[in-house]
C-alpha positions in Angstrom: 69.7 92.1 133.3 68.6 95.2 135.5 66.6 98.0 134.8 67.8 101.4 134.8 66.1 104.7 136.5 65.4 105.6 132.8 63.2 102.9 132.3 66.1 101.5 129.7 67.3 97.7 130.1 71.0 96.9 130.7 72.9 93.5 130.1 76.0 92.1 131.3 77.6 89.1 130.8 80.8 87.1 131.6 83.3 85.3 129.1 86.9 83.6 129.9 86.0 84.8 133.4 85.4 88.6 132.9 82.3 90.5 132.8 81.3 92.5 130.0 78.4 95.3 129.4 76.7 95.8 126.3 77.5 98.7 124.2 74.0 100.1 124.4 71.3 100.0 126.6 67.6 98.5 125.4 64.1 100.0 125.3 62.5 96.8 126.0 63.3 93.8 128.1 62.4 91.7 125.1 65.2 93.6 122.9 67.5 93.1 125.8 67.0 89.6 125.7 67.1 88.8 121.8 70.8 91.0 122.1 71.6 88.5 125.0 70.9 85.7 122.7 72.6 86.8 119.8 75.7 87.3 122.0 75.7 83.6 123.7 75.3 82.4 119.8 78.8 84.2 119.0 80.4 82.8 122.2 79.4 79.6 121.1 80.4 79.7 117.4 83.6 81.3 118.3 82.8 84.3 116.6 82.3 86.7 119.5 84.8 90.0 119.7 84.7 92.3 122.8 82.3 95.4 121.8 85.0 97.8 123.3 87.5 96.9 121.1 85.7 97.7 117.9 85.1 101.3 119.3 89.3 101.9 119.1 89.6 104.5 116.2 91.3 103.6 113.2 94.2 106.0 113.8 95.0 104.8 116.8 94.9 101.2 115.9 96.8 101.3 112.3 99.4 103.6 114.3 99.9 100.9 117.0 99.9 97.9 114.6 102.8 99.8 112.4 104.9 99.9 115.5 104.8 96.4 116.3 105.5 95.5 112.4 109.5 95.3 113.5 110.2 92.8 110.6 109.5 95.8 108.1 112.7 97.3 106.1 112.4 101.3 106.9 111.8 101.7 103.4 108.1 99.7 103.7 107.7 101.5 106.7 108.1 104.9 105.2 105.8 103.4 102.6 103.1 102.3 104.9 103.6 105.9 106.5 102.8 108.0 103.5 99.8 105.8 102.6 98.2 106.1 106.0 98.9 110.0 106.3 97.8 110.9 103.0 95.0 108.3 101.7 93.7 106.6 105.0 93.9 108.4 108.2 91.8 111.4 106.0 88.7 109.1 105.7 88.9 106.7 108.2 90.9 108.1 111.1 88.4 109.3 113.7 86.3 106.2 112.8 85.5 103.4 115.0 86.9 99.9 113.5 83.5 98.3 114.0 82.1 101.4 112.4 84.0 100.9 109.1 81.5 99.2 106.7 81.8 97.6 103.3 80.1 100.1 101.8 82.3 103.0 103.1 85.2 101.4 102.0 83.8 100.7 98.6 83.1 104.4 98.3 86.7 105.6 99.1 88.2 103.2 96.5 86.1 104.4 94.0 86.9 108.2 95.0 90.9 107.4 95.2 90.8 105.2 91.8 89.5 108.2 90.1 92.0 110.4 91.6 95.1 108.2 91.8 94.9 105.2 90.4 98.7 104.3 90.5 98.4 104.8 93.8 95.2 103.0 94.8 95.9 99.3 95.0 99.0 100.0 97.3 96.5 102.1 99.7 93.8 99.3 99.5 96.5 96.4 100.2 97.4 98.4 103.4 93.8 98.9 104.5 93.0 95.5 104.0 95.9 94.3 105.4 95.1 96.5 108.6 91.8 95.3 108.9 92.7 91.5 108.8 94.9 92.2 111.5 91.8 93.9 113.6 90.3 90.6 112.8 93.0 88.5 114.1 93.5 90.7 117.0 89.4 90.1 117.7 88.5 94.0 117.2 86.2 92.9 114.6 84.0 90.4 113.0 85.0 90.7 109.8 87.2 92.5 107.4 85.2 95.4 105.3 87.7 95.1 102.2 85.8 93.5 99.8 86.0 95.6 96.4 87.2 92.7 94.0 90.3 93.4 92.1 91.1 96.4 94.1 94.4 95.2 95.1 95.6 94.5 91.9 97.6 96.7 89.9 97.0 97.1 86.2 100.5 95.8 84.5 99.8 96.6 81.0 102.3 95.0 78.2 105.7 97.3 78.5 108.2 97.0 76.1 111.8 96.3 77.3 114.9 97.2 75.7 116.6 94.6 73.1 119.9 93.3 73.1 121.1 96.0 70.8 119.4 98.6 72.7 121.0 97.2 76.1 124.3 97.4 74.2 123.6 101.0 73.0 122.8 102.4 76.5 125.8 101.0 78.0 128.2 102.8 75.4 126.4 105.9 75.8 126.7 105.9 79.9 130.3 107.2 81.4 132.9 104.5 81.3 132.7 103.9 85.0 128.9 102.7 84.5 129.0 100.5 81.3 129.5 97.1 83.1 126.3 98.4 85.9 124.3 98.8 82.8 125.5 95.4 81.4 125.4 93.2 84.6 121.9 95.0 85.4 120.5 93.6 82.0 122.4 90.2 81.9 122.6 89.4 85.4 119.0 90.5 85.9 120.5 92.6 89.0 118.7 95.5 90.8 119.6 99.0 91.1 120.1 98.5 95.0 122.0 95.1 94.6 124.6 96.8 92.3 125.0 99.9 94.2 125.6 97.6 97.4 127.9 95.3 95.4 132.0 95.1 96.7 134.7 93.9 94.5 135.3 90.9 96.8 131.7 89.7 96.2 132.6 88.9 92.4 133.8 85.5 92.2 135.9 85.8 88.5 137.5 82.2 89.0 134.0 80.9 88.6 132.4 83.5 86.9 129.4 85.0 89.3 128.1 87.3 91.8 127.4 86.7 95.0 124.2 89.0 95.8 124.5 89.3 100.0 123.4 93.2 100.2 121.3 95.8 98.8 121.3 99.9 99.2 117.9 101.0 100.8 117.3 104.6 100.0 114.8 107.0 101.9 112.7 109.7 100.6 115.1 112.0 102.6 118.0 110.8 100.6 119.6 108.8 103.1 121.5 105.5 102.3 122.2 101.9 103.9 123.5 98.7 103.1 121.6 96.0 104.5 120.4 92.0 103.5 118.2 91.8 100.9 114.5 91.8 101.9 113.6 87.9 101.6 116.1 84.9 101.9 115.6 84.5 98.1 117.7 87.5 97.5 120.3 86.4 98.6 122.2 84.4 95.8 124.9 83.7 93.6 124.3 85.1 89.6 126.2 83.5 87.3 127.9 86.1 84.4 127.2 85.4 80.7 130.8 84.6 79.1 130.6 87.5 76.7 130.7 89.7 79.8 133.7 88.5 81.4 135.9 90.6 79.5 134.1 93.9 80.7 133.9 93.1 84.3 137.6 92.1 84.3 138.3 95.4 82.9 135.9 97.7 85.2 137.6 95.6 88.2 141.0 96.5 87.0 140.4 100.1 85.9 137.6 101.5 88.1 137.4 99.1 91.1 141.2 97.7 91.8 140.9 97.7 95.7 139.8 94.3 96.9 136.9 95.7 99.1 135.6 99.0 97.2 132.4 99.6 96.1 132.4 98.2 92.2 130.2 101.0 91.3 130.2 104.4 93.6 129.2 107.7 93.3 131.4 110.3 92.0 132.2 111.8 95.1 132.5 108.3 97.0 130.6 106.2 98.9 126.9 104.8 97.5 125.3 105.7 94.6 121.9 108.1 94.8 119.2 107.0 92.6 118.3 110.6 91.8 121.6 111.6 90.9 122.4 108.8 89.1 119.2 109.1 86.6 119.9 112.6 86.5 123.7 112.9 85.8 124.0 109.2 83.9 120.6 107.6 82.9 118.4 110.7 81.2 121.6 111.7 79.3 122.1 108.2 78.0 118.4 107.9 77.0 119.1 111.6 75.2 121.8 110.4 73.3 120.1 107.2 72.0 117.0 108.7 71.6 115.5 105.7 73.6 113.0 105.7 76.7 113.5 103.1 79.1 113.7 102.9 82.7 116.9 101.6 84.2 114.8 98.9 86.0 113.6 97.8 82.6 117.2 96.1 82.3 116.3 93.6 84.8 113.2 93.1 83.0 115.3 92.5 79.9 117.6 89.9 81.5 115.0 87.9 82.8 112.7 87.7 79.8 115.5 86.8 77.7 116.4 84.0 80.5 112.9 82.7 79.9 112.9 82.7 76.3 116.4 80.8 76.6 114.2 77.8 78.1 114.8 78.8 81.9 112.1 77.2 84.4 110.3 79.3 86.7 112.7 77.8 89.3 115.5 79.0 87.7 113.8 82.5 87.0 113.2 82.7 90.6 116.6 82.2 91.8 118.2 84.4 88.9 116.0 87.1 89.9 116.0 86.6 93.3 112.4 86.3 93.9 110.5 84.5 97.1 107.4 83.5 94.7 106.9 82.2 91.4 104.2 85.0 91.0 106.9 87.7 91.3 109.0 85.9 88.8 106.4 85.3 86.4 105.9 89.1 86.1 108.7 89.5 84.4 108.3 87.1 81.4 107.1 89.5 78.5 106.4 88.1 74.9 108.7 89.6 72.3 108.6 90.0 68.6 111.6 88.3 68.0 110.6 85.1 70.2 107.0 85.2 68.8 108.8 84.8 65.3 110.6 81.9 66.3 107.8 80.2 67.5 106.0 81.0 64.2 108.9 79.5 62.3 109.1 76.3 64.7 105.6 75.7 63.9 106.4 76.0 60.3 108.9 73.4 60.5 107.0 71.0 62.4 104.1 71.4 59.6 107.0 70.7 57.0 108.2 67.8 58.5 104.8 66.1 59.1 103.9 63.0 56.5 101.8 64.0 54.0 98.5 61.3 53.9 96.2 61.4 50.6 93.0 62.4 51.1 91.5 59.3 50.2 93.3 57.4 52.5 92.8 59.6 55.1 89.1 59.5 54.8 89.6 55.6 54.4 91.1 55.3 57.6 88.6 57.0 59.1 85.8 55.0 57.9 87.7 51.9 59.1 
């Protein structure tokens, strides 16, 4: 400790062989000693962080953190950059990491929920992820993101296409995409997996589809095929027997070349989501009078699989899910299934032996 010409006190201390200076000076010697005692306690507890590290601005740390995430897929990087630029940097950008408080995070979250309720969970998850990384990097002591339920998305009960509606949509799209609609539903395949599917990935001898690639599409329209996001995404999916004829006809008439894309754009190459939606999907919805997303076909397939008795592990495999929580999202109650349960309960009641009331009471007294 030393007294400066200004009359204030400056303190320094050693940690891991390095000398550190307190970020502020102190008016009195007692204040300086109290700060040193607190710092010594933090060092002993292992909760000390370099005060200088916490002075790094949020935008500087976030930019460096994102550049270090080499495992992220391009689409995820694009999403993170959008969330940072549009929803996080504007509020926290010039603030030092150590100065971001739970109160500030709560106020920011309250504002974004009011304006953009659908975006707020994604932005909050990214902010919390960044601040957790800052704790791990010993830039701050604790994560200021503590808003209960802020990271959860409101998943309302959703209506999914029925078997009849899926067939109606398959009949309404151009012939070269009929099998695509049916496979999206009955094999629970994602749009990107279908867009990347090549003929030699369909094993008609064993009636299964090997999912080894998926098409990623960026906002600018660039498309490229790569491995699925998780190891669980690489899988073999059995084709239901009632689709075998449809698939065989499609391969014979639309994709006869062995290594060709099974479903391609009219001009060739990978399908583009935007073009498919406007040229194929929306006209089919108008024809049928339905109002579903293409991804809802996958919801239907996994829901039907659950209703048929598939276990969580089996649903995870069929859907290419890495966690059981993700697989559970696709299990939607249906009126048909609920009615079947009600009928089964009645059958159980009807098959139960009838015990006279007196006999039951006597048994109870005994």
